[in-house]
C-alpha positions as CSV (number, residue, x, y, z in Angstrom):
1,Q,-32.2,-19.6,-34.9
2,V,-33.6,-16.1,-33.2
3,Q,-31.3,-15.4,-30.6
4,L,-30.4,-12.8,-28.0
5,V,-27.0,-12.6,-26.3
6,E,-26.0,-10.6,-23.4
7,S,-22.4,-9.5,-22.6
8,G,-20.2,-6.9,-20.4
9,G,-20.9,-8.5,-17.1
10,G,-18.3,-9.1,-14.5
11,L,-16.6,-8.4,-11.4
12,V,-16.5,-4.7,-10.5
13,Q,-15.6,-2.8,-7.3
14,P,-18.2,-0.5,-5.6
15,G,-18.7,2.7,-7.7
16,G,-17.5,1.1,-10.8
17,S,-19.0,1.0,-14.2
18,L,-19.8,-1.6,-16.5
19,R,-21.6,-1.6,-19.9
20,L,-23.9,-4.4,-20.6
21,S,-24.7,-5.5,-24.3
22,C,-27.9,-7.1,-25.9
23,A,-27.1,-8.5,-29.3
24,A,-29.6,-9.7,-31.4
25,S,-29.2,-12.4,-34.2
26,R,-31.8,-13.3,-37.0
27,F,-34.4,-10.5,-36.2
28,A,-33.9,-6.6,-36.1
29,L,-34.0,-5.6,-32.4
30,D,-35.0,-1.7,-33.8
31,Y,-38.6,-2.9,-34.1
32,F,-38.9,-4.3,-30.7
33,A,-39.1,-2.7,-27.3
34,I,-36.4,-4.0,-25.1
35,G,-36.2,-4.3,-21.4
36,W,-33.0,-5.0,-19.0
37,F,-34.1,-6.9,-16.0
38,R,-32.0,-8.3,-13.1
39,Q,-32.1,-11.5,-10.8
40,A,-30.2,-11.6,-7.8
41,P,-30.0,-14.9,-5.7
42,G,-33.3,-15.7,-3.6
43,K,-35.0,-12.6,-5.2
44,E,-37.6,-12.4,-8.0
45,R,-36.7,-10.7,-11.5
46,E,-36.9,-7.3,-11.6
47,G,-37.0,-4.6,-14.4
48,V,-34.3,-2.4,-14.7
49,S,-34.8,-0.4,-17.7
50,S,-36.5,-0.3,-21.1
51,I,-36.4,1.4,-24.1
52,S,-39.6,1.5,-26.5
53,S,-39.6,0.8,-30.0
54,S,-41.6,3.6,-31.4
55,D,-39.8,6.8,-30.1
56,D,-37.0,5.2,-28.2
57,S,-38.5,6.8,-25.1
58,T,-36.8,5.4,-21.8
59,N,-37.9,4.3,-18.3
60,Y,-35.4,3.3,-15.4
61,A,-36.3,1.7,-12.4
62,D,-36.2,4.0,-9.0
63,S,-33.5,2.1,-7.7
64,M,-31.2,2.7,-10.6
65,K,-32.3,6.0,-11.7
66,G,-29.4,8.3,-12.5
67,R,-26.7,5.5,-12.5
68,V,-28.0,3.7,-15.5
69,T,-28.3,4.8,-19.1
70,I,-30.3,2.4,-21.8
71,S,-29.4,3.1,-25.7
72,R,-29.5,1.3,-28.7
73,D,-27.0,0.9,-31.9
74,N,-29.4,-0.1,-34.8
75,A,-26.7,-0.4,-36.9
76,K,-25.1,-2.9,-34.6
77,N,-28.4,-4.6,-33.7
78,T,-27.6,-4.2,-30.1
79,V,-29.2,-2.8,-27.0
80,Y,-26.2,-1.3,-24.2
81,L,-27.1,-0.6,-20.5
82,Q,-24.4,1.4,-19.2
83,M,-24.4,1.2,-15.7
84,N,-22.2,3.6,-13.2
85,S,-21.4,4.0,-9.4
86,L,-22.4,0.6,-9.0
87,K,-23.3,-1.0,-5.4
88,P,-23.2,-4.4,-3.7
89,E,-26.9,-4.7,-4.1
90,D,-26.8,-4.4,-8.0
91,T,-25.1,-7.9,-8.0
92,A,-27.3,-10.1,-9.9
93,V,-27.9,-11.9,-13.4
94,Y,-28.9,-9.3,-15.9
95,Y,-31.1,-10.3,-19.0
96,C,-32.2,-8.6,-21.6
97,N,-35.8,-9.1,-23.4
98,A,-37.1,-7.9,-26.7
99,K,-40.7,-7.9,-27.2
100,L,-43.0,-7.1,-30.1
101,S,-46.7,-8.4,-30.3
102,L,-46.5,-12.2,-29.6
103,N,-42.6,-12.2,-30.2
104,D,-41.0,-12.5,-26.8
105,Y,-37.3,-13.3,-26.6
106,W,-35.1,-13.3,-23.6
107,G,-31.3,-13.7,-23.5
108,Q,-29.4,-16.3,-21.2
109,G,-27.9,-13.6,-18.8
110,T,-24.8,-12.0,-17.7
111,Q,-23.5,-12.0,-14.2
112,V,-22.7,-8.6,-12.5
113,T,-21.2,-8.9,-9.2
114,V,-20.2,-6.0,-7.5
115,S,-17.8,-6.5,-4.4
116,S,-14.5,-5.0,-2.9
């Protein structure tokens, strides 16, 4: 079964860092455009970052520019989101999405809580 699994979330103090992972099973992530999204309680899901399949060009939400880096490890079939200088407003469930033509896969999400 095709699957995306996020991991790496947790509780971190303001100013701390986390690295989220998005691992794929039964399909190769390197052919897909990958996006990270987040959804905070009572808010709509929003895009955080993305990386293209063609040239690995990246995009970042203004709210997280300079604090996050998206990257791929094709050998591990995994995409990462390194998040630094985390703020309480970054608290949300973080999801990864893999998209190629009509193929559109979502993971189950990983909780990130930024609190002292």
